[in-house]
C-alpha positions as CSV (number, residue, x, y, z in Angstrom):
1,M,0.0,0.0,0.0
2,L,1.4,3.4,-1.0
3,G,2.4,5.6,1.9
4,S,1.9,2.9,4.6
5,S,4.5,1.8,7.2
6,P,6.4,-1.5,6.7
7,P,4.8,-4.5,8.4
8,S,7.4,-4.8,11.1
9,V,6.4,-1.4,12.5
10,H,2.9,-2.6,13.2
11,G,4.0,-5.9,14.6
12,C,2.8,-8.1,11.8
13,G,6.2,-8.8,10.3
14,D,8.5,-11.7,11.0
15,P,9.4,-12.5,14.6
16,A,13.0,-11.2,14.4
17,S,11.9,-7.8,13.3
18,R,9.3,-7.6,16.0
19,V,11.9,-8.4,18.7
20,A,14.3,-5.9,17.1
21,S,11.6,-3.2,17.1
22,R,10.8,-3.8,20.8
23,W,14.5,-3.9,21.7
24,H,15.1,-0.6,19.9
25,A,12.2,1.1,21.6
26,G,13.5,-0.1,25.0
27,H,17.0,1.0,24.2
28,A,15.9,4.4,23.1
29,G,13.8,4.9,26.2
30,G,16.7,3.8,28.4
31,N,19.0,6.4,26.7
32,V,16.4,9.1,27.3
33,R,16.1,8.2,31.0
34,L,19.9,8.1,31.3
35,V,20.3,11.6,29.7
36,I,17.6,13.1,31.9
37,A,19.3,11.7,35.0
38,L,22.7,13.0,34.0
39,L,21.4,16.4,33.0
40,L,19.4,16.9,36.2
41,G,22.0,15.4,38.5
42,I,19.5,12.9,39.9
43,G,20.6,9.4,40.6
44,M,24.1,10.1,39.3
45,R,25.6,6.8,40.5
46,I,23.1,4.7,38.8
47,A,23.0,6.8,35.7
48,A,26.8,6.9,35.4
49,A,27.2,3.2,36.1
50,S,24.5,2.1,33.6
51,G,25.8,4.6,31.0
52,A,29.4,3.4,31.4
53,L,28.2,-0.2,31.0
54,L,26.1,0.7,28.0
55,T,29.1,2.4,26.2
56,V,31.4,-0.4,27.0
57,L,28.9,-2.9,25.6
58,M,28.6,-0.7,22.5
59,W,32.4,-0.8,22.2
60,T,32.4,-4.6,22.4
61,A,29.8,-4.7,19.7
62,V,32.2,-3.2,17.1
63,L,35.2,-5.3,18.1
64,P,37.7,-5.3,16.5
65,P,37.6,-1.5,16.0
66,A,39.0,0.2,12.9
67,T,41.0,2.6,15.1
68,N,43.0,2.2,18.3
69,P,41.2,-0.4,20.5
70,F,42.3,1.2,23.7
71,M,41.5,4.9,22.9
72,D,38.1,4.4,21.4
73,D,35.5,7.1,22.0
74,H,33.2,4.6,23.8
75,L,35.9,3.9,26.5
76,V,36.6,7.7,26.9
77,Y,32.8,8.3,27.4
78,A,32.6,5.5,30.0
79,A,35.6,6.9,31.9
80,V,34.0,10.4,31.8
81,L,30.7,9.0,33.2
82,V,32.6,7.2,36.0
83,L,34.5,10.4,36.8
84,L,31.3,12.5,36.9
85,A,29.8,10.1,39.5
86,L,33.0,10.0,41.6
87,L,33.3,13.8,41.7
88,G,29.6,14.3,42.6
89,A,28.9,16.4,39.6
90,G,25.1,16.3,40.2
91,T,25.4,18.3,43.4
92,T,27.4,21.1,41.8
93,W,25.2,22.1,38.9
94,G,22.2,19.8,39.2
95,L,19.5,18.9,41.6
96,G,21.6,16.3,43.4
97,R,21.5,18.0,46.8
98,R,17.7,18.4,46.7
99,W,17.4,14.8,45.4
100,A,19.6,13.5,48.3
101,A,17.5,15.4,50.9
102,T,14.2,13.6,49.9
103,P,13.0,10.9,52.3
104,L,13.0,8.3,49.6
105,V,16.7,8.7,48.9
106,R,17.5,8.9,52.6
107,R,15.9,5.5,53.1
108,N,17.6,4.1,49.9
109,T,21.0,5.6,49.7
110,W,21.8,3.6,46.5
111,L,19.5,6.1,44.7
112,T,22.0,9.0,45.0
């Protein structure tokens, strides 16, 4: 049909494309949540750890890399995310102090 979406978008395609479509939607949603947490400075430890894990996994997906395998941009981004968490960057420019003062975070310190 002219102007219609491919069958995989509507879920009536082959099983592999349906799984890939669902994975892509979850992956994109996870990235959005990660960026929001990093920008606001809320849950910096969790966001930095999951972001670093995500970038390292993306680095392993392209092995062997075309450039230097030890100075790939994915590894640099992972190191920067870990550094942001260690330095407490969310409390300087973000809402990290307010987030840490909430009763929820006081009860569950792993949310900082």
